[in-house]
C-alpha positions in Angstrom: 0.0 0.0 0.0 2.9 2.4 0.8 4.2 1.9 -2.8 0.8 2.9 -4.2 0.7 6.0 -2.0 4.2 7.0 -3.1 3.3 6.5 -6.7 0.2 8.7 -6.3 1.9 11.3 -4.1 2.8 13.8 -6.9 -0.7 13.6 -8.4 -2.4 14.0 -5.1 -0.1 16.6 -3.5 1.8 18.2 -6.3 5.2 17.0 -5.1 7.2 13.8 -5.1 8.3 12.0 -1.9 11.8 13.3 -2.3 10.5 16.9 -2.6 8.3 16.4 0.5 11.3 15.0 2.5 13.4 18.0 1.4 10.7 20.3 2.7 10.5 18.5 6.0 14.2 18.6 6.5 14.2 22.4 6.1 12.0 22.5 9.3 13.0 22.0 12.9 10.7 19.0 13.2 12.5 16.0 14.6 9.6 13.8 15.8 7.0 12.0 13.8 4.0 13.9 15.3 5.7 17.2 14.6 6.2 16.3 11.0 2.7 15.1 10.5 1.3 18.3 12.1 3.4 20.6 9.9 2.4 18.7 6.7 -1.3 18.8 7.6 -1.5 22.3 8.9 1.0 24.1 6.7 0.6 22.2 3.5 -2.9 20.8 3.6 -1.8 17.2 3.4 -4.1 14.4 4.4 -3.2 12.4 7.5 -2.3 9.3 5.5 0.1 11.0 3.2 1.6 13.1 6.1 2.1 9.9 8.1 3.8 8.3 5.1 6.1 11.2 4.5 7.0 11.4 8.2 7.9 7.7 8.3 10.0 8.0 5.1 11.7 11.1 6.4 12.6 9.5 9.7 13.2 6.0 8.1 11.0 4.6 10.8 8.8 2.3 8.7 9.5 -1.4 7.9 10.3 -0.6 4.2 13.0 2.0 5.2 14.8 0.0 7.8 15.9 -2.8 5.5 15.7 -6.6 5.3 18.2 -7.4 8.0 16.7 -5.4 10.8 14.0 -7.1 12.9 11.9 -4.3 14.2 9.8 -6.4 16.6 12.9 -8.0 18.2 14.4 -4.5 18.6 11.2 -3.3 20.3 11.3 -6.1 22.8 15.0 -6.1 23.5 16.8 -5.2 26.7 14.7 -4.0 29.6 11.5 -4.6 27.5 12.2 -8.3 26.8 9.7 -9.3 29.6 6.9 -7.6 27.6 7.2 -10.0 24.5 4.7 -12.5 25.9 2.1 -9.7 26.0 2.8 -9.0 22.3 2.6 -12.7 21.4 -0.8 -13.0 23.2 -2.1 -10.0 21.3 -1.0 -11.3 18.0 -2.5 -14.6 18.7 -5.8 -13.0 19.6 -5.8 -10.8 16.5 -5.0 -13.8 14.2 -8.0 -15.7 15.6 -10.2 -13.0 14.1 -9.1 -13.8 10.6 -6.6 -12.6 8.1 -4.4 -9.7 9.3 -1.4 -7.8 8.1 1.3 -7.3 10.7 3.3 -4.2 9.8 6.2 -3.4 12.2 7.3 0.2 12.6 10.3 1.4 14.6 8.3 2.0 17.9 5.1 -0.1 17.4 3.4 -2.7 15.3 0.4 -1.9 13.2 -2.3 -4.5 12.6 -4.3 -4.1 9.5 -7.2 -5.7 7.7 -8.4 -3.4 4.9 -7.2 -0.6 7.1 -5.4 -0.3 10.5 -7.5 -1.6 13.3 -4.9 -1.8 16.1 -1.4 -0.9 17.2 0.8 -2.7 19.7 3.4 -0.6 21.4 5.8 -1.4 24.3 5.4 2.0 25.9 7.4 1.6 29.1 9.6 -1.1 30.7 6.5 -2.5 32.4 3.6 -1.8 30.0 2.4 -2.5 26.5 -0.2 -0.2 25.1 -2.8 -1.7 22.7 -4.4 1.0 20.5 -7.7 0.1 18.9 -10.0 1.7 16.3 -13.5 0.9 17.6 -16.4 2.9 16.2 -19.0 4.1 18.6 -17.5 2.3 21.6 -17.6 4.4 24.8 -14.5 4.5 27.0 -15.1 2.5 30.1 -12.9 0.8 32.6 -9.7 -0.5 31.0 -10.9 0.6 27.6 -9.9 4.3 27.6 -10.0 7.0 25.0 -6.6 7.2 23.2 -6.1 10.8 24.1 -2.5 11.8 23.4 -1.3 8.2 23.1 -1.8 8.0 19.3 -4.0 9.9 16.9 -4.3 6.9 14.6 -6.5 5.0 17.1 -9.6 5.8 19.1 -9.0 3.8 22.3 -6.1 2.4 24.4 -5.8 -0.5 26.8 -2.8 -0.7 29.1 -1.4 -4.2 29.5 1.2 -5.3 32.1 1.2 -9.1 31.8 0.1 -11.6 29.2 -2.9 -12.6 31.3 -4.2 -9.1 30.8 -5.1 -10.2 27.3 -8.4 -11.6 28.6 -11.9 -12.0 27.2 -12.6 -8.3 27.2 -9.4 -7.5 25.3 -10.1 -10.2 22.8 -13.7 -8.9 22.3 -12.3 -5.4 21.7 -9.8 -6.7 19.2 -12.5 -8.6 17.3 -14.7 -5.5 17.2 -11.9 -3.3 15.9 -11.0 -6.0 13.3 -14.7 -6.2 12.2 -14.8 -2.4 11.8 -11.7 -2.4 9.6 
């Protein structure tokens, strides 16, 4: 999908990917969110294209990192190694819904069906955050609004151990998958 977006970038935005990267590099933006905000606010770019340009500028997407780098292993290395069983439980729950695409980024993993329905991010040494796109679901209990966590999802669930991936979490994953 990224290759299609890159191919359509000039037609949709008037500039090629290389031109957009050059524009971003002339700014003081160093973080993904800053780049997205500048491209959307100052240049009228849609979120999807701004997100693509930000990833390509920072080389933080799977396609930019290269074949030899295992992004998931890097996310769960060192003091976050104890969080890998949570990731594994979430992937297993998502795969039970049906076909999914697992798209690792530098800091998180995106789960997609026809569009992104979830992200899995080892946010701290003791917690994995599950971001979900669930239409019309009120925040309640462990299912909280995403807030400043990530603008690409509507809800967040904080998980500290693999057993936190319980019936409720599996139900929310299935709902997000169904909505995608």
